[in-house]
C-alpha positions in Angstrom: -106.9 -102.5 -47.8 -103.2 -102.8 -48.4 -103.8 -103.5 -52.1 -106.0 -100.4 -52.4 -103.4 -98.2 -50.7 -100.7 -99.6 -52.9 -102.7 -98.9 -56.0 -103.4 -95.3 -54.8 -99.7 -94.7 -54.1 -98.8 -96.0 -57.6 -101.5 -93.7 -59.2 -100.3 -90.7 -57.3 -96.7 -91.4 -58.2 -97.7 -91.8 -61.9 -99.6 -88.5 -61.8 -96.6 -86.7 -60.3 -94.3 -88.2 -62.9 -96.7 -87.4 -65.7 -97.0 -83.7 -64.7 -93.4 -83.0 -63.8 -91.0 -85.4 -65.6 -88.9 -83.3 -68.0 -85.7 -84.2 -69.9 -82.4 -82.6 -69.0 -81.2 -81.0 -65.8 -82.4 -77.7 -64.3 -79.5 -75.2 -64.3 -78.1 -74.3 -60.9 -75.4 -71.9 -60.0 -74.3 -68.5 -61.5 -75.5 -67.4 -64.9 -73.0 -67.4 -67.7 -72.0 -64.1 -69.4 -73.8 -63.2 -72.6 -71.8 -63.9 -75.8 -69.8 -61.2 -77.5 -72.5 -60.8 -80.2 -75.3 -60.7 -77.7 -74.1 -57.8 -75.5 -76.6 -55.4 -77.0 -79.6 -57.7 -76.4 -80.6 -56.5 -72.9 -80.7 -52.9 -74.2 -82.6 -53.9 -77.3 -85.2 -55.7 -75.2 -85.6 -52.7 -72.9 -86.0 -50.3 -75.8 -88.8 -52.5 -77.3 -90.6 -52.7 -73.9 -90.4 -48.9 -73.4 -91.8 -48.3 -76.9 -94.6 -50.9 -76.7 -95.6 -50.8 -73.0 -95.0 -47.5 -71.2 -98.7 -46.7 -71.0 -102.0 -48.6 -70.9 -102.7 -49.8 -74.4 -105.9 -51.7 -75.3 -109.2 -51.1 -77.0 -110.2 -48.7 -74.2 -107.0 -46.7 -75.0 -107.1 -47.1 -78.8 -104.5 -44.4 -79.6 -102.0 -46.0 -77.3 -102.8 -49.4 -78.8 -102.2 -48.0 -82.3 -98.8 -46.6 -81.2 -97.8 -50.0 -80.0 -98.9 -51.7 -83.2 -97.1 -49.2 -85.4 -93.9 -49.6 -83.5 -94.0 -53.4 -83.9 -94.8 -53.0 -87.6 -92.1 -50.5 -88.2 -89.5 -52.5 -86.4 -90.3 -55.7 -88.3 -90.3 -53.8 -91.6 -86.9 -52.4 -90.7 -85.6 -56.0 -90.4 -86.8 -56.6 -94.0 -90.1 -58.4 -93.3 -93.4 -57.9 -95.2 -95.8 -57.6 -92.2 -99.2 -59.1 -92.7 -102.2 -57.5 -91.0 -105.2 -59.5 -89.8 -107.8 -56.8 -89.1 -111.1 -57.1 -87.3 -113.4 -55.0 -85.1 -113.8 -55.0 -81.3 -116.3 -52.7 -79.6 -116.3 -50.4 -82.6 -112.5 -50.1 -82.7 -110.5 -51.5 -85.7 -107.7 -53.7 -84.3 -105.2 -56.1 -85.8 -102.9 -59.0 -85.4 -99.5 -58.7 -87.0 -97.6 -61.6 -88.6 -94.3 -62.3 -90.3 -93.3 -65.7 -91.7 -90.2 -67.7 -92.8 -91.2 -70.5 -95.2 -89.0 -73.5 -95.8 -88.3 -75.2 -99.1 -90.7 -77.7 -100.7 -94.0 -77.6 -102.5 -97.5 -77.9 -101.1 -98.9 -76.5 -97.9 -96.2 -76.5 -95.2 -96.9 -77.4 -91.6 -96.7 -74.5 -89.2 -94.6 -73.6 -86.2 -96.2 -70.5 -84.5 -94.4 -68.3 -81.9 -96.8 -65.7 -80.5 -97.1 -62.9 -78.0 -100.0 -60.5 -77.3 -99.2 -56.8 -77.3 -102.3 -55.4 -75.6 -102.3 -54.5 -71.9 -105.0 -55.3 -69.3 -107.4 -52.5 -68.5 -105.9 -50.3 -65.7 -102.4 -51.7 -66.4 -99.3 -50.5 -68.2 -98.3 -54.0 -69.3 -94.5 -53.8 -69.4 -94.1 -57.4 -68.2 -97.6 -58.5 -69.3 -96.8 -58.5 -72.1 -94.2 -56.1 -73.3 -91.6 -58.6 -72.2 -93.1 -61.3 -74.6 -93.4 -58.8 -77.4 -89.8 -57.6 -77.0 -88.6 -61.2 -77.0 -90.6 -62.0 -80.2 -89.2 -58.9 -81.9 -85.7 -60.0 -81.2 -86.5 -63.6 -82.3 -87.7 -62.1 -85.6 -84.4 -60.3 -86.0 -82.5 -63.5 -85.4 -84.7 -65.6 -87.7 -84.5 -63.2 -90.7 -81.6 -65.2 -92.1 -83.0 -68.6 -91.0 -84.9 -70.9 -93.4 -86.9 -73.7 -91.8 -86.6 -77.3 -92.8 -88.5 -78.8 -95.8 -92.2 -78.8 -95.4 -92.2 -76.4 -92.4 -93.1 -72.7 -92.1 -92.2 -70.5 -89.1 -94.8 -67.8 -88.2 -94.2 -65.1 -85.6 -97.5 -63.5 -84.6 -98.2 -60.4 -82.4 -101.8 -60.7 -81.1 -104.2 -58.1 -80.0 -107.0 -58.5 -77.4 -105.6 -61.3 -75.2 -106.7 -59.5 -72.0 -110.2 -59.4 -70.6 -112.9 -58.6 -71.7 -111.7 -60.3 -74.9 -110.1 -63.5 -73.6 -112.1 -66.5 -74.8 -114.3 -64.5 -77.1 -114.5 -64.2 -80.9 -112.5 -60.9 -80.7 -109.6 -62.5 -78.9 -106.7 -62.0 -81.3 -105.1 -65.5 -81.0 -108.5 -67.2 -81.5 -109.1 -65.1 -84.6 -105.7 -66.2 -85.9 -106.1 -69.9 -84.9 -109.7 -70.0 -86.3 -108.4 -68.7 -89.7 -105.7 -71.4 -89.8 -108.3 -74.0 -89.0 -110.7 -72.8 -91.8 -107.8 -72.9 -94.3 -107.1 -76.5 -93.3 -103.6 -75.7 -92.0 -101.8 -77.9 -89.5 -99.9 -76.4 -86.5 -97.3 -78.8 -85.3 -96.0 -76.5 -82.4 -97.1 -73.3 -80.9 -95.2 -71.3 -78.2 -97.0 -68.5 -76.4 -94.6 -65.9 -74.8 -96.5 -64.6 -71.8 -95.1 -62.4 -69.1 -91.4 -63.5 -69.1 -89.4 -60.6 -67.6 -89.4 -60.8 -63.8 -87.2 -62.9 -61.6 -86.3 -63.1 -57.9 -83.7 -65.0 -55.9 -85.6 -64.5 -52.7 -87.0 -67.6 -50.9 -90.8 -67.5 -50.9 -91.0 -65.3 -54.0 -92.8 -68.0 -56.0 -96.4 -69.2 -55.5 -98.5 -71.7 -57.4 -102.1 -73.1 -57.6 -102.7 -76.5 -56.2 -101.2 -79.1 -56.8 -98.1 -77.3 -58.4 -97.4 -75.8 -54.9 -96.5 -79.3 -53.7 -94.1 -80.0 -56.6 -92.1 -76.9 -57.6 -89.5 -74.6 -55.9 -90.5 -71.5 -53.9 -87.9 -69.2 -55.5 -89.0 -67.4 -58.6 -85.7 -67.5 -60.5 -86.8 -69.7 -63.4 -88.7 -69.6 -66.7 -91.6 -71.9 -66.8 -93.0 -74.0 -69.7 -96.7 -75.1 -69.2 -98.8 -77.4 -71.3 -102.1 -79.3 -71.3 -101.9 -83.1 -71.4 -102.3 -83.2 -75.2 -99.2 -81.0 -75.5 -97.0 -83.1 -73.2 -94.7 -84.4 -75.9 -94.1 -80.8 -77.1 -93.4 -79.4 -73.7 -90.9 -82.2 -73.0 -89.2 -81.5 -76.3 -89.1 -77.7 -75.7 -87.8 -78.1 -72.1 -85.1 -80.6 -73.2 -84.0 -78.3 -75.9 -83.9 -75.2 -73.7 -81.8 -77.0 -71.1 -79.3 -78.2 -73.7 -78.7 -74.7 -75.0 -79.5 -72.3 -72.1 -77.7 -72.2 -68.8 -80.8 -70.7 -67.1 -83.1 -72.2 -64.5 -86.2 -73.8 -66.0 -89.2 -75.8 -65.0 -91.8 -77.7 -67.1 -95.3 -78.7 -66.1 -98.3 -80.5 -67.6 -101.7 -79.9 -66.1 -105.4 -79.9 -67.0 -106.8 -76.7 -68.2 -109.1 -76.5 -65.2 -106.1 -75.6 -63.0 -106.0 -71.8 -62.5 -103.4 -70.3 -64.8 -102.7 -73.2 -67.1 -104.8 -71.9 -70.0 -104.4 -68.1 -69.2 -102.8 -67.1 -72.5 -102.8 -67.4 -76.2 -101.9 -71.1 -76.3 -105.5 -71.7 -75.3 -106.7 -70.7 -78.7 -104.6 -73.4 -80.4 -105.6 -76.0 -77.9 -109.2 -75.4 -79.0 -108.3 -77.0 -82.3 -106.3 -79.8 -80.9 -102.9 -78.4 -81.7 -99.9 -78.8 -79.4 -99.0 -75.5 -77.7 -96.9 -74.4 -74.7 -97.0 -71.3 -72.6 -93.6 -69.8 -71.8 -93.9 -67.7 -68.6 -92.5 -66.4 -65.4 -95.8 -67.5 -63.9 -97.3 -63.9 -63.9 -99.6 -63.4 -60.9 -97.9 -66.3 -59.0 -94.7 -64.3 -58.9 -94.9 -60.8 -60.2 -96.1 -58.3 -57.5 -97.1 -55.7 -60.1 -99.3 -57.9 -62.3 -102.2 -56.1 -63.9 -101.4 -52.7 -62.2 -100.2 -49.3 -63.3 -96.9 -50.3 -61.6 -96.1 -52.8 -64.3 -93.6 -50.4 -65.9 -90.5 -51.0 -67.9 -88.1 -50.2 -65.0 -89.3 -53.4 -63.1 -88.0 -55.9 -65.6 -84.7 -57.9 -65.4 -83.4 -57.4 -68.9 -80.2 -59.3 -68.3 -82.1 -62.5 -67.4 -84.7 -61.9 -70.0 -81.9 -61.8 -72.6 -80.7 -65.2 -71.6 -84.3 -66.6 -71.8 -84.5 -65.1 -75.3 -81.3 -66.8 -76.4 -82.6 -70.1 -75.1 -85.9 -69.6 -77.0 -84.0 -68.8 -80.1 -82.2 -72.2 -79.8 -85.4 -74.0 -79.1 -87.1 -72.4 -82.1 -84.2 -73.2 -84.4 -84.4 -76.8 -83.4 -88.2 -77.0 -83.9 -87.9 -75.2 -87.3 -85.1 -77.5 -88.6 -86.9 -80.7 -87.7 -87.9 -82.4 -90.9 -91.7 -82.4 -91.5 -93.2 -85.9 -91.5 
Protein backbone atom coordinates (compact mmCIF):
# COMPACT_ATOMS: atom_id res chain seq x y z
CA UNK A 1 0.00 0.00 0.00
CA UNK A 2 2.78 2.44 0.87
CA UNK A 3 4.52 1.65 -2.41
CA UNK A 4 1.31 2.31 -4.35
CA UNK A 5 0.79 5.62 -2.56
CA UNK A 6 4.40 6.62 -3.21
CA UNK A 7 4.04 5.81 -6.90
CA UNK A 8 0.81 7.82 -7.06
CA UNK A 9 2.47 10.81 -5.41
CA UNK A 10 5.36 10.66 -7.86
CA UNK A 11 2.98 10.46 -10.84
CA UNK A 12 0.95 13.42 -9.62
CA UNK A 13 4.11 15.45 -8.99
CA UNK A 14 5.37 14.60 -12.46
CA UNK A 15 2.04 15.60 -14.04
CA UNK A 16 2.07 18.95 -12.23
CA UNK A 17 5.67 19.58 -13.27
CA UNK A 18 4.95 18.60 -16.87
CA UNK A 19 1.96 20.94 -17.13
CA UNK A 20 3.34 23.96 -15.31
CA UNK A 21 7.17 24.02 -15.34
CA UNK A 22 8.28 27.03 -17.37
CA UNK A 23 11.69 28.69 -17.67
CA UNK A 24 12.34 32.12 -16.23
CA UNK A 25 10.64 33.97 -13.41
CA UNK A 26 7.13 35.43 -13.46
CA UNK A 27 7.34 39.23 -13.24
CA UNK A 28 6.14 40.73 -9.98
CA UNK A 29 5.87 44.33 -8.94
CA UNK A 30 5.09 47.52 -10.86
CA UNK A 31 5.23 47.62 -14.64
CA UNK A 32 8.06 49.50 -16.28
CA UNK A 33 7.29 52.58 -18.41
CA UNK A 34 7.15 52.11 -22.16
CA UNK A 35 10.27 53.10 -24.05
CA UNK A 36 10.52 56.47 -25.75
CA UNK A 37 9.84 54.97 -29.16
CA UNK A 38 6.80 53.06 -27.92
CA UNK A 39 4.78 55.91 -26.42
CA UNK A 40 2.31 55.87 -29.32
CA UNK A 41 1.70 52.12 -29.15
CA UNK A 42 -1.32 52.17 -26.78
CA UNK A 43 -3.07 54.77 -28.95
CA UNK A 44 -2.24 52.82 -32.11
CA UNK A 45 -3.67 49.65 -30.61
CA UNK A 46 -6.85 51.43 -29.58
CA UNK A 47 -7.34 52.94 -33.04
CA UNK A 48 -7.07 49.47 -34.62
CA UNK A 49 -9.56 47.95 -32.17
CA UNK A 50 -12.02 50.80 -32.77
CA UNK A 51 -11.71 50.38 -36.54
CA UNK A 52 -11.99 46.58 -36.58
CA UNK A 53 -14.29 45.81 -33.66
CA UNK A 54 -16.83 48.53 -32.85
CA UNK A 55 -19.77 46.49 -34.15
CA UNK A 56 -20.71 42.86 -34.61
CA UNK A 57 -18.79 41.62 -37.65
CA UNK A 58 -19.18 38.10 -39.00
CA UNK A 59 -20.90 36.21 -41.81
CA UNK A 60 -24.25 37.16 -40.31
CA UNK A 61 -23.15 40.81 -40.58
CA UNK A 62 -21.22 40.67 -43.89
CA UNK A 63 -21.04 44.43 -44.48
CA UNK A 64 -19.40 44.96 -41.10
CA UNK A 65 -17.08 41.99 -41.67
CA UNK A 66 -16.04 43.51 -44.98
CA UNK A 67 -15.31 46.85 -43.32
CA UNK A 68 -13.02 45.10 -40.84
CA UNK A 69 -11.24 43.19 -43.61
CA UNK A 70 -10.72 46.32 -45.69
CA UNK A 71 -9.29 48.21 -42.74
CA UNK A 72 -6.76 45.43 -42.11
CA UNK A 73 -5.83 45.27 -45.80
CA UNK A 74 -5.47 49.02 -46.11
CA UNK A 75 -3.36 49.36 -42.98
CA UNK A 76 -1.00 46.56 -44.01
CA UNK A 77 -0.70 48.00 -47.52
CA UNK A 78 0.16 51.34 -45.92
CA UNK A 79 3.10 49.63 -44.21
CA UNK A 80 4.32 48.53 -47.65
CA UNK A 81 3.12 44.91 -47.63
CA UNK A 82 1.61 43.03 -50.55
CA UNK A 83 -1.47 41.53 -48.88
CA UNK A 84 -2.44 38.06 -50.07
CA UNK A 85 -6.09 37.01 -49.97
CA UNK A 86 -7.29 33.46 -49.39
CA UNK A 87 -10.92 33.60 -50.44
CA UNK A 88 -13.64 31.01 -49.87
CA UNK A 89 -17.39 30.85 -49.35
CA UNK A 90 -19.32 30.41 -46.10
CA UNK A 91 -23.11 30.26 -46.08
CA UNK A 92 -23.24 32.01 -49.45
CA UNK A 93 -20.95 34.86 -48.34
CA UNK A 94 -17.54 35.37 -49.90
CA UNK A 95 -14.99 35.73 -47.07
CA UNK A 96 -11.21 35.77 -46.86
CA UNK A 97 -8.11 35.25 -44.79
CA UNK A 98 -5.46 37.95 -45.15
CA UNK A 99 -1.74 37.22 -45.08
CA UNK A 100 1.59 39.02 -45.29
CA UNK A 101 5.02 37.44 -45.18
CA UNK A 102 8.68 38.14 -44.52
CA UNK A 103 10.94 35.51 -46.14
CA UNK A 104 14.50 34.94 -45.03
CA UNK A 105 17.51 34.30 -47.25
CA UNK A 106 18.27 30.96 -48.82
CA UNK A 107 17.01 28.77 -51.59
CA UNK A 108 14.39 26.06 -51.47
CA UNK A 109 11.19 25.97 -49.50
CA UNK A 110 11.57 27.73 -46.13
CA UNK A 111 10.10 26.46 -42.88
CA UNK A 112 7.29 28.64 -41.59
CA UNK A 113 6.65 30.63 -38.43
CA UNK A 114 2.99 31.64 -38.36
CA UNK A 115 1.56 34.35 -36.10
CA UNK A 116 -2.22 34.60 -36.44
CA UNK A 117 -5.36 36.23 -35.06
CA UNK A 118 -8.99 35.95 -36.11
CA UNK A 119 -10.83 39.15 -37.02
CA UNK A 120 -14.45 37.97 -36.91
CA UNK A 121 -16.66 38.43 -33.86
CA UNK A 122 -19.01 35.93 -32.29
CA UNK A 123 -22.67 36.23 -33.20
CA UNK A 124 -24.35 38.70 -30.86
CA UNK A 125 -21.00 40.22 -29.80
CA UNK A 126 -18.99 43.31 -30.74
CA UNK A 127 -15.66 41.54 -30.30
CA UNK A 128 -13.30 44.29 -29.13
CA UNK A 129 -11.34 41.93 -26.89
CA UNK A 130 -12.40 38.79 -28.76
CA UNK A 131 -10.60 39.38 -30.99
CA UNK A 132 -9.98 43.01 -31.88
CA UNK A 133 -7.18 42.93 -29.31
CA UNK A 134 -5.39 40.10 -31.12
CA UNK A 135 -5.88 41.78 -34.50
CA UNK A 136 -4.53 45.10 -33.22
CA UNK A 137 -1.49 43.35 -31.77
CA UNK A 138 -0.85 41.54 -35.04
CA UNK A 139 -1.12 44.77 -37.04
CA UNK A 140 1.49 46.40 -34.81
CA UNK A 141 3.71 43.33 -35.08
CA UNK A 142 3.42 43.65 -38.86
CA UNK A 143 4.58 47.26 -38.58
CA UNK A 144 7.56 46.22 -36.45
CA UNK A 145 8.57 43.33 -38.72
CA UNK A 146 8.48 45.24 -42.00
CA UNK A 147 12.20 45.89 -41.62
CA UNK A 148 13.06 42.47 -40.15
CA UNK A 149 14.38 39.60 -42.24
CA UNK A 150 14.13 36.12 -40.70
CA UNK A 151 17.06 33.75 -40.48
CA UNK A 152 18.14 31.53 -43.34
CA UNK A 153 15.63 28.86 -44.25
CA UNK A 154 12.77 30.52 -42.37
CA UNK A 155 9.75 32.57 -43.38
CA UNK A 156 7.51 34.62 -41.10
CA UNK A 157 3.83 34.75 -42.00
CA UNK A 158 1.28 36.99 -40.29
CA UNK A 159 -2.27 35.79 -40.91
CA UNK A 160 -5.62 37.39 -40.13
CA UNK A 161 -8.27 34.65 -40.08
CA UNK A 162 -11.97 34.85 -40.74
CA UNK A 163 -14.57 32.47 -39.24
CA UNK A 164 -12.95 31.38 -36.01
CA UNK A 165 -16.18 31.77 -34.06
CA UNK A 166 -19.16 29.40 -34.05
CA UNK A 167 -20.82 28.08 -36.14
CA UNK A 168 -17.57 27.83 -38.14
CA UNK A 169 -15.14 26.63 -35.49
CA UNK A 170 -13.94 23.12 -36.34
CA UNK A 171 -15.57 23.11 -39.78
CA UNK A 172 -14.13 23.28 -43.28
CA UNK A 173 -15.08 26.99 -43.36
CA UNK A 174 -12.97 27.88 -40.32
CA UNK A 175 -10.39 30.35 -41.63
CA UNK A 176 -7.37 28.96 -39.82
CA UNK A 177 -8.23 25.41 -40.86
CA UNK A 178 -8.51 26.60 -44.47
CA UNK A 179 -5.06 28.16 -44.11
CA UNK A 180 -3.42 25.20 -42.34
CA UNK A 181 -4.96 22.72 -44.79
CA UNK A 182 -3.50 24.59 -47.75
CA UNK A 183 -0.04 24.59 -46.16
CA UNK A 184 -0.37 20.84 -45.58
CA UNK A 185 -1.41 20.20 -49.18
CA UNK A 186 1.58 22.21 -50.38
CA UNK A 187 3.91 20.12 -48.24
CA UNK A 188 4.99 23.06 -46.07
CA UNK A 189 6.40 22.68 -42.57
CA UNK A 190 5.28 24.94 -39.72
CA UNK A 191 7.92 25.02 -36.98
CA UNK A 192 6.01 27.41 -34.70
CA UNK A 193 2.55 28.98 -34.62
CA UNK A 194 1.25 31.59 -32.17
CA UNK A 195 -2.47 32.29 -31.97
CA UNK A 196 -3.27 35.72 -30.48
CA UNK A 197 -6.65 35.22 -28.84
CA UNK A 198 -8.40 37.75 -26.58
CA UNK A 199 -5.39 39.49 -24.99
CA UNK A 200 -6.59 42.91 -23.82
CA UNK A 201 -8.27 42.65 -20.38
CA UNK A 202 -6.46 42.57 -17.03
CA UNK A 203 -7.41 42.95 -13.38
CA UNK A 204 -5.51 43.34 -10.13
CA UNK A 205 -8.49 42.20 -8.04
CA UNK A 206 -8.24 38.99 -6.06
CA UNK A 207 -10.63 36.39 -7.42
CA UNK A 208 -10.77 37.97 -10.88
CA UNK A 209 -9.31 34.84 -12.51
CA UNK A 210 -10.99 31.44 -12.88
CA UNK A 211 -9.91 28.21 -14.61
CA UNK A 212 -11.22 24.82 -15.62
CA UNK A 213 -10.03 21.85 -13.56
CA UNK A 214 -7.17 21.10 -12.90
CA UNK A 215 -5.69 24.54 -13.72
CA UNK A 216 -7.75 26.04 -10.86
CA UNK A 217 -5.50 24.13 -8.45
CA UNK A 218 -2.25 25.34 -9.99
CA UNK A 219 -2.47 28.98 -11.06
CA UNK A 220 -3.09 32.38 -9.39
CA UNK A 221 -6.57 33.82 -8.82
CA UNK A 222 -5.69 37.35 -9.96
CA UNK A 223 -6.13 38.06 -13.67
CA UNK A 224 -3.13 40.33 -14.16
CA UNK A 225 -1.09 38.09 -16.49
CA UNK A 226 -0.88 36.96 -20.11
CA UNK A 227 -1.20 33.21 -20.61
CA UNK A 228 0.53 30.82 -23.01
CA UNK A 229 -1.32 27.53 -23.57
CA UNK A 230 -0.18 24.44 -25.47
CA UNK A 231 -1.06 20.82 -26.02
CA UNK A 232 1.50 18.17 -25.00
CA UNK A 233 3.00 17.98 -28.50
CA UNK A 234 3.74 21.73 -28.33
CA UNK A 235 5.36 21.66 -24.89
CA UNK A 236 8.85 22.50 -26.16
CA UNK A 237 7.52 25.50 -28.07
CA UNK A 238 5.52 26.92 -25.18
CA UNK A 239 8.54 26.62 -22.89
CA UNK A 240 10.67 28.40 -25.47
CA UNK A 241 8.07 31.15 -25.90
CA UNK A 242 7.50 31.70 -22.17
CA UNK A 243 11.23 31.77 -21.50
CA UNK A 244 11.76 34.33 -24.24
CA UNK A 245 8.83 36.48 -23.10
CA UNK A 246 10.12 36.54 -19.54
CA UNK A 247 13.59 37.56 -20.68
CA UNK A 248 12.36 40.56 -22.62
CA UNK A 249 9.06 41.64 -21.04
CA UNK A 250 8.61 42.83 -17.46
CA UNK A 251 4.99 41.68 -17.46
CA UNK A 252 3.27 38.86 -15.51
CA UNK A 253 3.02 35.63 -17.50
CA UNK A 254 1.94 32.04 -17.01
CA UNK A 255 2.44 28.99 -19.19
CA UNK A 256 0.46 25.77 -19.25
CA UNK A 257 0.42 22.45 -21.07
CA UNK A 258 -2.81 20.51 -21.12
CA UNK A 259 -4.70 17.90 -23.12
CA UNK A 260 -7.08 19.27 -25.72
CA UNK A 261 -9.98 17.69 -23.83
CA UNK A 262 -9.70 20.36 -21.09
CA UNK A 263 -12.23 23.13 -21.76
CA UNK A 264 -10.54 26.13 -23.35
CA UNK A 265 -7.21 24.58 -24.32
CA UNK A 266 -8.14 24.18 -27.98
CA UNK A 267 -10.58 27.09 -28.28
CA UNK A 268 -8.76 29.11 -30.90
CA UNK A 269 -6.85 28.97 -34.17
CA UNK A 270 -3.91 26.96 -32.82
CA UNK A 271 -6.27 23.97 -32.98
CA UNK A 272 -6.13 24.01 -36.79
CA UNK A 273 -2.33 23.59 -36.75
CA UNK A 274 -2.45 20.91 -34.07
CA UNK A 275 -4.60 18.94 -36.53
CA UNK A 276 -1.51 18.51 -38.71
CA UNK A 277 0.91 17.80 -35.88
CA UNK A 278 2.56 21.24 -35.90
CA UNK A 279 3.63 22.97 -32.66
CA UNK A 280 1.33 25.86 -31.79
CA UNK A 281 0.61 28.01 -28.74
CA UNK A 282 -2.40 30.12 -27.80
CA UNK A 283 -1.57 33.53 -26.30
CA UNK A 284 -4.54 34.70 -24.24
CA UNK A 285 -5.88 36.58 -21.25
CA UNK A 286 -7.95 33.38 -20.76
CA UNK A 287 -11.11 34.91 -22.29
CA UNK A 288 -14.25 33.55 -20.52
CA UNK A 289 -12.25 32.58 -17.45
CA UNK A 290 -11.51 36.24 -16.77
CA UNK A 291 -13.31 38.66 -19.07
CA UNK A 292 -16.82 39.57 -17.84
CA UNK A 293 -17.99 40.80 -21.28
CA UNK A 294 -16.95 37.74 -23.26
CA UNK A 295 -19.20 37.11 -26.28
CA UNK A 296 -21.60 39.95 -25.50
CA UNK A 297 -22.50 43.30 -27.00
CA UNK A 298 -20.64 44.87 -24.05
CA UNK A 299 -17.28 43.69 -25.43
CA UNK A 300 -16.53 47.18 -26.72
CA UNK A 301 -13.25 49.07 -27.29
CA UNK A 302 -13.58 51.12 -24.11
CA UNK A 303 -13.19 47.99 -21.95
CA UNK A 304 -9.61 47.17 -22.93
CA UNK A 305 -6.42 48.05 -21.06
CA UNK A 306 -4.26 49.41 -23.88
CA UNK A 307 -1.32 50.25 -21.64
CA UNK A 308 -0.95 46.64 -20.56
CA UNK A 309 -1.77 45.36 -24.02
CA UNK A 310 1.10 47.48 -25.37
CA UNK A 311 3.53 45.77 -23.02
CA UNK A 312 2.29 42.35 -24.10
CA UNK A 313 2.78 43.35 -27.75
CA UNK A 314 6.36 44.44 -27.07
CA UNK A 315 7.02 41.12 -25.39
CA UNK A 316 5.51 39.22 -28.33
CA UNK A 317 7.64 41.26 -30.71
CA UNK A 318 10.77 40.10 -28.88
CA UNK A 319 9.53 36.50 -28.81
CA UNK A 320 8.84 36.51 -32.55
CA UNK A 321 12.16 38.12 -33.37
CA UNK A 322 13.90 35.36 -31.45
CA UNK A 323 11.87 32.64 -33.17
CA UNK A 324 12.45 34.17 -36.58
CA UNK A 325 16.19 34.55 -36.15
CA UNK A 326 16.75 30.96 -34.99
CA UNK A 327 18.61 29.15 -37.78
CA UNK A 328 16.54 26.53 -39.59
CA UNK A 329 17.73 23.00 -39.07
